[in-house]
N, C-alpha and C positions, 0 to 999 in steps of 0.2 A: 504494500500499500504506499501510496506518496504522503511523504511528509505535506503538514498543515499548509507550510508555504506554498509550497507546488501546487497543492490543491487551489488557495485562492490565486494563485496565477492562472491557473486553467478557467477559474468562474472569470476574471478581469475580463479574459479572453470571450467568454462566453458574453458577458455584457454588450463588448464591443461589437457582438455580431446581432446582439438583442436591437441594439440602437440603429443597428443596419437595415434592419429587418423591418421594423418601425417603418423608418421612411420609404422604404420599396415594400408593403404589403399589398403582392397582387397576383393573378394569377400565372406570374412568369417565374423562370427560375432569375434570382438575384445573389450574382456570386460576391460574397464578402471577406476583405482580410480585412482587418485594424489593431489596434493596441489601446490594452485598457488599464486601470491603474486599481490598487486592491490596497486597503489594513488589515492584518487581523489582529488578532484579540489582544495580543502583544502590542501591537502599534506599529509592528514590522510593516513596512513597503513595499510595491513593486510594481513593476507592469510585465505582461503578456500578452504572446500573438495569438489572433484567432484567424484562421482562414477556413469557409465553407458557405455554404449556398441556404437559400430560404427560400420558400418555393408554394405558395398557398400556403401560406402559415406556417409549416414545417420549419423547423432552422437544424439543420446539420452543420458537424465539421468538424475540427481537431484545435486545439489548445497547445501551443508550442510555447514551452519555457525554460530557463537557464539550465545546463547541464543536459540537454538532447531529450528531456524529456516532453512528454504529449499524452496528453489526454483526450477522449472519443467526447464532441460536444451533440447533444439532442436535445430537441426540446419545441415548443410552439410560442410564438409572435400574433399575437391577435392586433385589431386592427388599432386600437390604440395605444401601441408599443408596447406595451405591457407584454412582458417573458419571462417562463420560466418551462425548467429542462434537468439535466440529470448530466454530471460530469463521470465516463468510466472510464477502466485500464482497458487495455488492449484484450484482456478476454472476458471483456463485457461483462466482471466485477462493479457494482455502480460504487464512485470514491464522495460525490458530492450531489446535490441537490441545489440549485440555483433560483432566485423568483428575483425579477424589475418593474420598474415601468419608470414612462418620463415624468420630468419633474417639468416645475414651471421655465425652466431653461432649456430646454429639449436636451436636457441631458440624461442617460441613464442611470437611475438610483439605483441599486437592487443590493441582496446579501446571499448568502452562503451558508448553508447545514453543512455538517459534517455529522454521520449519524445520531441525524435529530437535535443536535446540537448548535447554535449558533457558533460562527468560524470566522465572520467577519464580512466586510461592506468592497463592493465594488463601483467601478462607476467610469461611463463613456462620454463623449461628446458625439449627438446623434447627427449632426451636421457635417461627419468627415466622415462615416463610416464608409458609407457604398462606392463600389465599386462598379465600374460598367462591365454586361455579362460578354 
């Protein structure tokens, strides 16, 4: 299992993806590539890279972080921009769950849970997330 910081980094990626999805929620496939920031319960901070797609509200991709580690990201994006999903290891084992919503500044802000417990927060600006298909 990944350590807490690795999980939070992956969550940050998911957050970035969610922001992109909210801007491009449509019946077409949208490619996503972005960085997100995170803060864990100890106050440690970092960034993570997300690459993936959103299609008809379904979010999928990979979160990449330091040391060559990566997690699979899966979830949903609503028309309001809210996102929820899971982070999983390559073997399919679930590592964490995440959720986020767009705030008044159109930034994606969310939280991460590991084993049902709060593990940290993450965020990403939604205006610079999408890439062209």
